N, C-alpha and C positions, 0 to 999 in steps of 0.2 A: 922805347919801341918806336920804330920808324913809321912814317906816314906815306901813303902812296895815293895819288889821284889819277884816275883813268878817265881820259876824255875821248870823245869820238866813238864811244861804244855803240855798236849796232842796237837799235831799239828791240829787235827780236831777241838778241842775246841777253839784253838786260831783263826782258820779260821772263825768259827761261830761267835766268838766275834767280829772279824774285820767286818764281813758282817752285824752284828747287829748294830755296831757303824756307818758304812757307810749308812745304811738304815735310821738312825736317824740323820745323818749329824753331828756326834760328833766324837771326837778322841777315839781311843781304850782305852786310859787311863781314859777319862771321862766316857765312857760306863762302864768300870770295876768299877770305883769309885761309880757310881750310883747303880750298881747291888749290890755291897758290902754294901753300906749304907742302901739300902732297905732291904737287907736280915738280917741285925742285928738290925733293928728297932723293938723294942718290939711291939706286937699287941696292947697293951694298949696305946702306944703313937700314933699309926697310926689311932686309932679310929675305927678299924675294927677287928672283931674276925676272926680266921682262917676259920670258917664256913661261915661267911659273904663273905670273899674273894673267897672261893670256889664257893659259889652260884653266885657271880658276874661273875666269870670266865665261868661258864656253862650256864648262863642265855640265851645266844643266841640260845641254843639248846632246849629251852623249859623247862617246869616244870618237873623235874625228878620224882616227886611224881606220875605223870601220866604215867610213863614208864611201859609198859606191858612186863613182862618177860615170854616168852613161857614156858610151862611145859617141863620137861626133857623127852626125849623119851627113852623108855626101849627097850630091845631086842638086844642091841649092845653087841657083844661078843668079848673079846680080842683075838688077834691072838695066835695061838699055834705054837710052834717051835719044831716039833718033827717028 
């Protein structure tokens, strides 16, 4: 098994990784290992396309095809500086 050392990691990123690992009850190393493994797994091997994954991610919010986008309002004028 290979070994990887990551230096220069942003402290905020490291803290979020620690929190994510703690929430799942795993070590930081195990959490990072799972994240890296999932991120390099080709979509063909995972059995899902990127579009399928996006649809699954946003499914709790309802069908996006039914989303009504209001028309843009006209009449706004940019400020003048003079």
